[in-house]
PAROGU-490043 format. One line per field, with one value per atom (N, C-alpha, C): residue number from 1; atom name; x, y, z. Coordinates in nm, 3 decimals. Each point is the difference from the previous one (the first is absolute). Example, Ala and Ser with C-alpha at 12.3 -4.5 7.8 and 13.67 -1.06 7.14 Angstrom:
n: c(1  1  1  2  2  2)
atom: c(N  CA  C  N  CA  C)
c1: c(1.319  -0.089  0.090  -0.035  0.082  -0.077)
c2: c(-0.569  0.119  0.120  0.105  0.119  0.109)
c3: c(0.780  0.000  0.000  -0.072  0.006  0.073)
end
This chain:
n: c(1  1  1  2  2  2  3  3  3  4  4  4  5  5  5  6  6  6  7  7  7  8  8  8  9  9  9  10  10  10  11  11  11  12  12  12  13  13  13  14  14  14  15  15  15  16  16  16  17  17  17  18  18  18  19  19  19  20  20  20  21  21  21  22  22  22  23  23  23  24  24  24  25  25  25  26  26  26  27  27  27  28  28  28  29  29  29  30  30  30  31  31  31  32  32  32  33  33  33  34  34  34  35  35  35  36  36  36  37  37  37  38  38  38  39  39  39  40  40  40  41  41  41  42  42  42  43  43  43  44  44  44  45  45  45  46  46  46  47  47  47  48  48  48  49  49  49  50  50  50  51  51  51  52  52  52  53  53  53  54  54  54  55  55  55  56  56  56  57  57  57  58  58  58  59  59  59  60  60  60  61  61  61  62  62  62  63  63  63  64  64  64  65  65  65  66  66  66  67  67  67  68  68  68  69  69  69  70  70  70  71  71  71  72  72  72  73  73  73  74  74  74  75  75  75  76  76  76  77  77  77  78  78  78  79  79  79  80  80  80  81  81  81  82  82  82  83  83  83  84  84  84  85  85  85  86  86  86  87  87  87  88  88  88  89  89  89  90  90  90  91  91  91  92  92  92  93  93  93  94  94  94  95  95  95  96  96  96  97  97  97  98  98  98  99  99  99  100  100  100  101  101  101  102  102  102  103  103  103  104  104  104  105  105  105  106  106  106  107  107  107  108  108  108  109  109  109  110  110  110  111  111  111  112  112  112  113  113  113  114  114  114  115  115  115  116  116  116  117  117  117  118  118  118  119  119  119  120  120  120  121  121  121  122  122  122  123  123  123  124  124  124  125  125  125  126  126  126  127  127  127  128  128  128  129  129  129  130  130  130  131  131  131  132  132  132  133  133  133  134  134  134  135  135  135  136  136  136  137  137  137  138  138  138  139  139  139  140  140  140  141  141  141  142  142  142  143  143  143  144  144  144  145  145  145  146  146  146  147  147  147  148  148  148  149  149  149  150  150  150  151  151  151  152  152  152  153  153  153  154  154  154  155  155  155  156  156  156  157  157  157  158  158  158  159  159  159  160  160  160  161  161  161  162  162  162  163  163  163  164  164  164  165  165  165  166  166  166  167  167  167  168  168  168  169  169  169  170  170  170  171  171  171  172  172  172  173  173  173  174  174  174  175  175  175  176  176  176  177  177  177  178  178  178  179  179  179  180  180  180  181  181  181  182  182  182  183  183  183  184  184  184  185  185  185  186  186  186  187  187  187  188  188  188)
atom: c(N  CA  C  N  CA  C  N  CA  C  N  CA  C  N  CA  C  N  CA  C  N  CA  C  N  CA  C  N  CA  C  N  CA  C  N  CA  C  N  CA  C  N  CA  C  N  CA  C  N  CA  C  N  CA  C  N  CA  C  N  CA  C  N  CA  C  N  CA  C  N  CA  C  N  CA  C  N  CA  C  N  CA  C  N  CA  C  N  CA  C  N  CA  C  N  CA  C  N  CA  C  N  CA  C  N  CA  C  N  CA  C  N  CA  C  N  CA  C  N  CA  C  N  CA  C  N  CA  C  N  CA  C  N  CA  C  N  CA  C  N  CA  C  N  CA  C  N  CA  C  N  CA  C  N  CA  C  N  CA  C  N  CA  C  N  CA  C  N  CA  C  N  CA  C  N  CA  C  N  CA  C  N  CA  C  N  CA  C  N  CA  C  N  CA  C  N  CA  C  N  CA  C  N  CA  C  N  CA  C  N  CA  C  N  CA  C  N  CA  C  N  CA  C  N  CA  C  N  CA  C  N  CA  C  N  CA  C  N  CA  C  N  CA  C  N  CA  C  N  CA  C  N  CA  C  N  CA  C  N  CA  C  N  CA  C  N  CA  C  N  CA  C  N  CA  C  N  CA  C  N  CA  C  N  CA  C  N  CA  C  N  CA  C  N  CA  C  N  CA  C  N  CA  C  N  CA  C  N  CA  C  N  CA  C  N  CA  C  N  CA  C  N  CA  C  N  CA  C  N  CA  C  N  CA  C  N  CA  C  N  CA  C  N  CA  C  N  CA  C  N  CA  C  N  CA  C  N  CA  C  N  CA  C  N  CA  C  N  CA  C  N  CA  C  N  CA  C  N  CA  C  N  CA  C  N  CA  C  N  CA  C  N  CA  C  N  CA  C  N  CA  C  N  CA  C  N  CA  C  N  CA  C  N  CA  C  N  CA  C  N  CA  C  N  CA  C  N  CA  C  N  CA  C  N  CA  C  N  CA  C  N  CA  C  N  CA  C  N  CA  C  N  CA  C  N  CA  C  N  CA  C  N  CA  C  N  CA  C  N  CA  C  N  CA  C  N  CA  C  N  CA  C  N  CA  C  N  CA  C  N  CA  C  N  CA  C  N  CA  C  N  CA  C  N  CA  C  N  CA  C  N  CA  C  N  CA  C  N  CA  C  N  CA  C  N  CA  C  N  CA  C  N  CA  C  N  CA  C  N  CA  C  N  CA  C  N  CA  C  N  CA  C  N  CA  C  N  CA  C  N  CA  C  N  CA  C  N  CA  C  N  CA  C  N  CA  C  N  CA  C  N  CA  C  N  CA  C  N  CA  C  N  CA  C  N  CA  C  N  CA  C  N  CA  C  N  CA  C  N  CA  C  N  CA  C  N  CA  C  N  CA  C  N  CA  C  N  CA  C  N  CA  C  N  CA  C  N  CA  C  N  CA  C  N  CA  C  N  CA  C  N  CA  C  N  CA  C)
c1: c(10.522  -0.104  -0.078  -0.010  -0.074  -0.145  -0.086  -0.141  -0.029  -0.053  -0.030  -0.102  0.022  -0.093  -0.042  -0.123  -0.048  -0.066  0.035  -0.060  -0.056  -0.130  -0.063  -0.016  0.049  -0.010  -0.071  -0.098  -0.069  -0.003  0.015  -0.004  -0.110  -0.086  -0.103  0.068  -0.019  0.060  -0.110  0.037  -0.094  -0.120  0.021  -0.111  -0.040  0.089  -0.033  0.111  0.019  0.094  0.108  0.123  0.110  0.038  0.033  0.033  0.141  0.071  0.133  -0.007  0.053  0.010  0.148  0.037  0.138  0.006  0.078  0.013  0.136  0.003  0.125  0.007  0.106  0.019  0.150  0.051  0.142  0.081  0.103  0.091  -0.037  -0.103  -0.031  -0.133  -0.019  -0.126  -0.043  -0.111  -0.052  -0.106  -0.002  -0.107  -0.083  -0.125  -0.090  -0.110  -0.009  -0.098  -0.086  -0.132  -0.092  -0.092  -0.048  -0.096  -0.071  -0.119  -0.070  0.027  0.047  0.040  -0.092  -0.055  -0.096  0.069  0.072  0.067  0.027  0.019  0.030  0.135  0.015  0.123  0.129  0.005  0.121  0.037  -0.099  0.024  0.051  -0.053  0.044  0.147  0.035  0.138  0.093  -0.043  0.078  0.033  -0.090  0.022  0.121  0.042  0.119  0.127  -0.015  0.113  0.027  -0.083  0.012  0.043  0.105  0.055  -0.100  -0.078  -0.100  -0.110  -0.046  -0.103  0.051  0.123  0.057  0.006  0.035  0.003  -0.141  -0.097  -0.137  -0.067  0.005  -0.076  0.085  0.128  0.084  0.087  -0.005  0.072  0.151  0.053  0.145  0.062  0.117  0.070  0.068  0.059  0.068  -0.017  0.004  -0.004  0.069  0.047  0.059  -0.051  -0.076  -0.059  0.027  0.058  0.021  -0.087  -0.124  -0.099  0.025  0.105  0.034  0.073  0.007  0.075  0.145  0.051  0.135  0.009  -0.113  -0.002  0.002  0.045  0.007  -0.137  -0.031  -0.119  0.051  -0.001  0.051  -0.092  -0.030  -0.085  0.064  -0.015  0.050  -0.106  0.002  -0.085  0.091  -0.012  0.075  -0.096  0.044  -0.083  -0.138  -0.002  -0.125  -0.054  -0.130  -0.068  0.019  -0.049  0.008  0.145  0.086  0.141  0.081  -0.058  0.069  0.133  -0.005  0.120  0.009  0.116  0.024  0.001  -0.055  -0.008  0.035  0.064  0.033  -0.033  -0.069  -0.022  0.050  0.082  0.048  0.009  -0.036  0.004  0.007  -0.012  0.008  -0.128  -0.056  -0.122  0.039  -0.049  0.031  -0.103  -0.128  -0.107  -0.095  -0.052  -0.097  -0.096  -0.128  -0.103  -0.114  -0.108  -0.110  -0.074  0.011  -0.072  0.086  0.133  0.086  0.140  0.060  0.142  0.062  0.123  0.075  0.132  0.019  0.120  0.083  0.122  0.084  0.122  0.067  0.124  -0.018  -0.113  -0.026  0.088  0.059  0.072  -0.078  -0.035  -0.072  0.098  0.014  0.086  -0.090  0.009  -0.083  0.091  -0.032  0.087  0.031  0.127  0.041  -0.013  -0.019  -0.017  0.101  0.023  0.085  -0.074  0.071  -0.066  -0.087  -0.120  -0.090  0.004  0.051  0.013  0.028  -0.024  -0.075  -0.149  -0.079  -0.145  -0.058  -0.127  -0.067  -0.139  -0.042  -0.132  -0.070  -0.118  -0.080  -0.132  -0.033  -0.122  -0.083  -0.122  -0.089  -0.133  -0.052  -0.126  -0.093  -0.125  -0.101  -0.125  -0.075  -0.125  -0.097  -0.076  -0.104  -0.117  -0.117  -0.120  0.020  0.070  0.017  0.130  0.066  0.125  0.102  0.083  0.106  0.016  0.037  0.039  0.152  0.060  0.144  0.052  0.106  0.067  0.149  0.051  0.141  0.059  0.104  0.066  0.144  0.036  0.135  0.066  0.104  0.063  0.144  0.048  0.141  0.040  -0.098  0.031  0.067  0.107  0.072  -0.053  0.080  -0.039  0.104  -0.042  0.087  -0.065  0.057  -0.060  -0.023  0.101  -0.015  -0.098  0.009  -0.094  -0.144  -0.018  -0.135  -0.053  0.085  -0.041  -0.044  0.082  -0.036  -0.122  -0.014  -0.117  -0.127  0.000  -0.118  -0.028  0.104  -0.017  -0.063  0.046  -0.049  -0.144  -0.034  -0.139  -0.095  0.029  -0.082  0.008  0.120  0.021  -0.077  0.004  -0.071  -0.150  -0.056  -0.144  -0.034  0.078  -0.026  0.032  0.110  0.043  -0.104  -0.053  -0.100  -0.129  -0.031  -0.113  0.027  0.125  0.038  -0.011  0.042  -0.010  -0.146  -0.086  -0.143  -0.058  0.033  -0.051  0.054  0.125  0.061  -0.074  -0.029  -0.076  -0.142  -0.064  -0.136  0.000  0.101  0.009  0.022  0.082  0.021  -0.130  -0.077  -0.128  -0.097  -0.003  -0.088  0.041  0.130  0.049  -0.038  0.017  -0.036  -0.149  -0.083  -0.145  -0.033  0.063  -0.024  0.042  0.115  0.047  -0.093  -0.046  -0.092  -0.131  -0.051  -0.124  0.017  0.119  0.024  0.005  0.053  0.008  -0.135  -0.077  -0.130  -0.102  -0.046  -0.088  -0.131  -0.047  -0.128  0.016  0.126  0.022  -0.038  0.007  -0.040  0.121)
c2: c(10.205  -0.065  -0.095  -0.124  -0.096  -0.009  -0.036  -0.016  -0.148  -0.043  -0.144  -0.045  -0.119  -0.059  -0.136  -0.036  -0.133  -0.057  -0.122  -0.071  -0.128  -0.021  -0.119  -0.105  -0.119  -0.112  -0.113  -0.060  -0.112  -0.117  -0.118  -0.121  -0.090  -0.047  -0.094  -0.135  -0.052  -0.128  -0.103  -0.122  -0.111  0.030  0.058  0.018  0.145  0.093  0.142  0.083  0.120  0.091  0.043  0.003  0.060  0.126  0.105  0.126  0.042  0.051  0.057  0.148  0.080  0.142  0.032  0.060  0.042  0.145  0.026  0.135  0.054  0.116  0.065  0.132  0.016  0.126  0.019  0.117  0.024  -0.089  -0.063  -0.082  -0.148  -0.042  -0.142  -0.036  -0.129  -0.051  -0.115  0.016  -0.105  -0.080  -0.130  -0.085  -0.039  0.044  -0.027  -0.092  -0.120  -0.097  -0.039  -0.005  -0.032  -0.114  -0.069  -0.109  -0.031  -0.054  -0.053  -0.150  -0.050  -0.139  -0.068  -0.118  -0.067  -0.076  0.076  -0.058  0.112  -0.034  0.102  0.069  0.125  0.075  -0.071  -0.055  -0.067  -0.118  -0.071  -0.115  0.044  0.112  0.052  0.044  0.073  0.043  -0.120  -0.101  -0.122  -0.066  0.012  -0.060  0.059  0.121  0.062  -0.037  -0.064  -0.026  -0.148  -0.087  -0.143  -0.071  -0.080  -0.063  -0.094  -0.074  -0.089  0.079  0.107  0.084  0.064  0.053  0.064  -0.097  -0.125  -0.101  -0.030  0.003  -0.033  0.103  0.126  0.101  0.076  0.023  0.081  -0.088  -0.129  -0.098  0.022  0.050  0.014  -0.139  -0.016  -0.128  -0.022  0.107  -0.004  0.135  -0.003  0.126  -0.018  0.112  0.003  0.127  -0.017  0.114  -0.012  0.105  0.011  0.117  -0.028  0.106  0.082  0.080  0.090  0.120  0.108  0.118  -0.041  0.031  -0.038  -0.137  -0.072  -0.134  0.004  -0.108  -0.014  -0.038  0.054  -0.040  -0.023  -0.126  -0.033  -0.101  0.024  -0.093  -0.021  -0.122  -0.030  -0.076  0.020  -0.074  -0.065  -0.130  -0.074  -0.036  0.012  -0.036  0.065  0.131  0.073  0.061  -0.004  0.066  -0.070  0.066  -0.054  -0.016  0.090  -0.004  -0.100  -0.056  -0.098  0.056  0.121  0.065  -0.006  0.035  0.001  0.144  0.021  0.133  -0.011  0.104  0.005  0.139  0.006  0.124  -0.023  0.088  -0.015  0.137  0.004  0.125  -0.027  0.107  -0.007  0.058  -0.070  0.048  0.116  0.118  0.120  0.024  -0.028  0.016  -0.117  -0.046  -0.110  0.017  -0.019  0.009  -0.092  0.003  -0.093  0.024  0.122  0.028  0.069  0.002  0.071  -0.058  -0.011  -0.036  0.090  0.045  0.083  -0.071  -0.036  -0.069  0.102  0.020  0.107  -0.057  0.086  -0.037  -0.124  -0.008  -0.113  0.012  -0.113  -0.013  -0.100  0.040  -0.088  -0.044  -0.132  -0.058  -0.057  0.057  -0.040  -0.040  -0.108  -0.050  0.106  0.013  0.088  0.148  0.036  0.141  0.036  0.129  0.038  -0.028  0.003  -0.014  0.122  -0.022  0.109  0.018  0.117  0.024  0.148  0.048  -0.065  0.028  -0.099  0.013  -0.027  0.031  -0.020  -0.057  -0.090  -0.062  0.018  0.065  0.020  -0.075  -0.081  -0.080  0.041  0.050  0.047  -0.072  -0.053  -0.073  0.060  0.026  0.053  -0.086  -0.008  -0.076  0.060  -0.085  0.041  -0.095  0.040  -0.082  -0.141  -0.011  -0.131  -0.068  0.047  -0.059  0.108  0.033  0.099  0.086  0.123  0.091  0.001  -0.040  -0.011  0.109  0.066  0.099  -0.036  -0.015  -0.029  0.121  0.059  0.115  -0.041  0.009  -0.035  0.130  0.043  0.131  -0.013  0.111  0.015  -0.014  0.000  -0.018  0.123  -0.024  0.107  0.021  0.066  0.031  -0.055  -0.018  -0.054  -0.125  -0.053  -0.112  -0.121  -0.042  -0.119  0.025  0.118  0.033  0.008  0.057  0.007  -0.141  -0.090  -0.139  -0.066  0.006  -0.068  0.065  0.129  0.068  -0.052  -0.011  -0.052  -0.145  -0.081  -0.141  -0.009  0.081  -0.006  0.052  0.104  0.048  -0.114  -0.064  -0.112  -0.118  -0.027  -0.115  0.007  0.115  0.009  -0.016  0.051  -0.020  -0.148  -0.076  -0.144  -0.075  0.036  -0.070  0.016  0.120  0.018  -0.074  -0.013  -0.085  -0.146  -0.044  -0.137  -0.020  0.100  -0.009  -0.012  0.082  -0.004  -0.138  -0.050  -0.131  -0.112  0.011  -0.100  -0.008  0.117  0.001  -0.051  0.036  -0.048  -0.152  -0.056  -0.146  -0.067  0.061  -0.056  -0.001  0.107  0.008  -0.105  -0.019  -0.101  -0.140  -0.026  -0.131  -0.023  0.101  -0.013  -0.028  0.065  -0.023  -0.143  -0.049  -0.139  -0.099  0.023  -0.090  0.003  0.119  0.013  -0.073  0.016  -0.067  -0.151  -0.048  -0.143  -0.061  0.076  -0.049  0.009  0.105  0.023  0.031  -0.104  0.024  0.069  -0.019  0.063  0.140  0.043  0.135  0.020  -0.108  0.010  0.002)
c3: c(10.938  0.078  -0.091  0.043  -0.082  0.047  -0.091  0.031  0.013  0.119  0.016  -0.104  -0.055  -0.095  0.051  -0.022  0.031  -0.124  -0.030  -0.112  0.057  -0.013  0.055  -0.108  0.029  -0.092  0.072  -0.061  0.061  -0.097  0.055  -0.083  0.054  -0.086  0.041  0.024  0.118  0.034  0.016  0.035  0.005  0.088  0.119  0.092  0.023  -0.025  0.016  -0.059  0.049  -0.062  0.098  -0.044  0.075  -0.076  0.072  -0.065  0.035  -0.097  0.021  -0.033  0.089  -0.023  -0.015  -0.107  -0.018  0.045  0.104  0.052  -0.036  -0.060  -0.037  0.073  0.079  0.071  0.021  -0.029  0.018  -0.092  0.056  -0.079  -0.002  0.072  0.009  -0.062  -0.021  -0.053  0.090  0.065  0.088  -0.074  0.024  -0.050  0.122  0.004  0.112  -0.051  0.058  -0.045  0.119  -0.021  0.109  -0.041  0.102  -0.024  0.131  -0.011  0.116  0.001  0.114  0.014  0.101  -0.031  0.090  0.115  0.085  0.116  0.100  0.127  0.102  -0.028  0.043  -0.028  0.041  0.119  0.045  -0.089  -0.046  -0.087  -0.136  -0.051  -0.130  0.010  0.106  0.015  0.014  0.073  0.018  -0.135  -0.097  -0.132  -0.072  0.037  -0.058  0.075  0.118  0.087  0.026  -0.053  0.024  -0.128  0.009  -0.121  -0.067  0.077  -0.061  -0.069  0.065  -0.062  -0.128  0.004  -0.119  -0.117  0.028  -0.106  -0.050  0.090  -0.037  -0.088  0.038  -0.075  -0.101  0.031  -0.088  -0.089  0.023  -0.081  0.003  0.114  0.010  0.009  -0.056  0.003  0.134  0.051  0.129  0.067  0.132  0.074  0.133  0.053  0.133  0.066  0.108  0.068  0.149  0.056  0.144  0.045  0.044  0.023  0.127  -0.004  0.111  -0.058  0.076  -0.047  -0.022  -0.117  -0.038  -0.065  -0.005  -0.059  -0.152  -0.057  -0.146  -0.056  -0.116  -0.078  -0.141  -0.043  -0.134  -0.066  -0.127  -0.077  -0.137  -0.051  -0.134  -0.078  -0.130  -0.091  -0.103  -0.017  -0.102  -0.112  -0.123  -0.116  0.008  0.022  0.023  -0.128  -0.013  -0.110  -0.134  -0.103  -0.136  -0.046  0.047  -0.043  0.080  0.108  0.086  0.049  0.057  0.048  0.153  0.052  0.144  0.049  0.119  0.059  0.147  0.055  0.142  0.051  0.115  0.072  0.142  0.051  0.137  0.066  0.128  0.075  0.149  0.077  0.146  0.059  0.098  0.066  0.093  -0.032  0.079  0.108  -0.031  0.098  -0.013  0.114  -0.003  0.118  -0.029  0.103  -0.037  0.077  -0.026  -0.131  -0.055  -0.125  -0.105  0.022  -0.095  0.006  -0.119  -0.009  -0.106  0.029  -0.094  -0.028  -0.126  -0.044  -0.078  0.045  -0.052  -0.071  -0.074  -0.070  -0.087  -0.067  -0.088  -0.125  -0.034  -0.126  -0.083  -0.121  -0.093  -0.109  -0.015  -0.102  -0.108  -0.118  -0.113  -0.115  -0.072  -0.107  -0.106  -0.033  -0.108  0.029  0.126  0.037  0.110  0.020  0.113  0.132  0.110  0.129  0.024  0.053  0.034  0.151  0.045  0.142  0.024  0.120  0.106  -0.015  0.024  -0.004  0.138  0.015  0.128  -0.026  0.088  -0.010  0.133  -0.005  0.121  -0.017  0.099  -0.003  0.121  -0.026  0.106  -0.015  0.112  -0.003  0.106  -0.041  0.093  -0.008  0.110  -0.004  -0.101  -0.065  -0.095  0.017  -0.050  0.012  -0.054  -0.111  -0.065  0.041  0.105  0.043  0.030  -0.099  0.019  -0.124  0.025  -0.107  -0.001  -0.111  -0.012  -0.093  0.044  -0.083  -0.005  -0.120  -0.022  -0.074  0.059  -0.060  -0.031  -0.128  -0.047  -0.043  0.072  -0.022  -0.046  -0.059  -0.027  -0.146  -0.089  -0.142  -0.058  -0.072  -0.068  -0.140  -0.080  -0.138  -0.097  -0.121  -0.104  -0.057  -0.106  -0.072  0.089  0.075  0.085  0.115  0.061  0.108  -0.052  -0.118  -0.057  -0.026  -0.045  -0.025  0.131  0.105  0.125  0.064  -0.013  0.056  -0.066  -0.131  -0.073  0.038  0.013  0.038  0.139  0.093  0.137  0.011  -0.073  0.002  -0.040  -0.109  -0.047  0.096  0.049  0.087  0.130  0.070  0.128  -0.017  -0.108  -0.023  -0.003  -0.073  -0.014  0.128  0.065  0.121  0.112  0.017  0.106  -0.034  -0.127  -0.039  0.034  -0.021  0.038  0.150  0.078  0.146  0.043  -0.058  0.032  -0.036  -0.117  -0.042  0.089  0.043  0.087  0.134  0.058  0.126  -0.021  -0.110  -0.028  -0.014  -0.066  -0.016  0.135  0.086  0.134  0.079  -0.011  0.070  -0.052  -0.132  -0.059  0.045  0.005  0.046  0.146  0.083  0.143  0.015  -0.081  0.006  -0.041  -0.107  -0.043  0.108  0.062  0.106  0.121  0.037  0.112  -0.030  -0.122  -0.039  -0.006  -0.038  -0.006  0.139  0.096  0.138  0.068  -0.030  0.064  -0.108  -0.077  -0.114  0.035  0.120  0.039  0.051  0.019  0.048  0.146  0.075  0.142  0.090)
end
């Protein structure tokens, strides 16, 4: 019988904090990352399912998303990060609703490593005072040198990525405010 463990990691980001909880129970290791995002829940979930949004906040080079049960969800990054490497994540949408999507059978292709599969990504969004409370759960990590490497990369990565998503929505809101003020400077 294994004892569940939780390790909370938080990273200070440009505007606030995103937290990742690493949950270990049984044979798997889940990465649970949460953040408050300044946008309505439906809009936040849409950002994970729209190719233009994915390019905007997650900096994916290409994506193909068919937002329905059984649809494909695939994202790629070309020349990404300091190492300028290529990455591919692809899976199948198993469940989708107005505030939740579950992407199953994810295969992660990382340079110089074996294929990482099968993984699962669950995205849940709930209303919050400041917009939305977002929880991203990345499941299915195995054990061994390569699995330990990708697990550590993903823990760090989700913290930063959700901060990027929050900043992207904040910038969109600021741009909309500037445009509104330019059209109606008196606010009438």
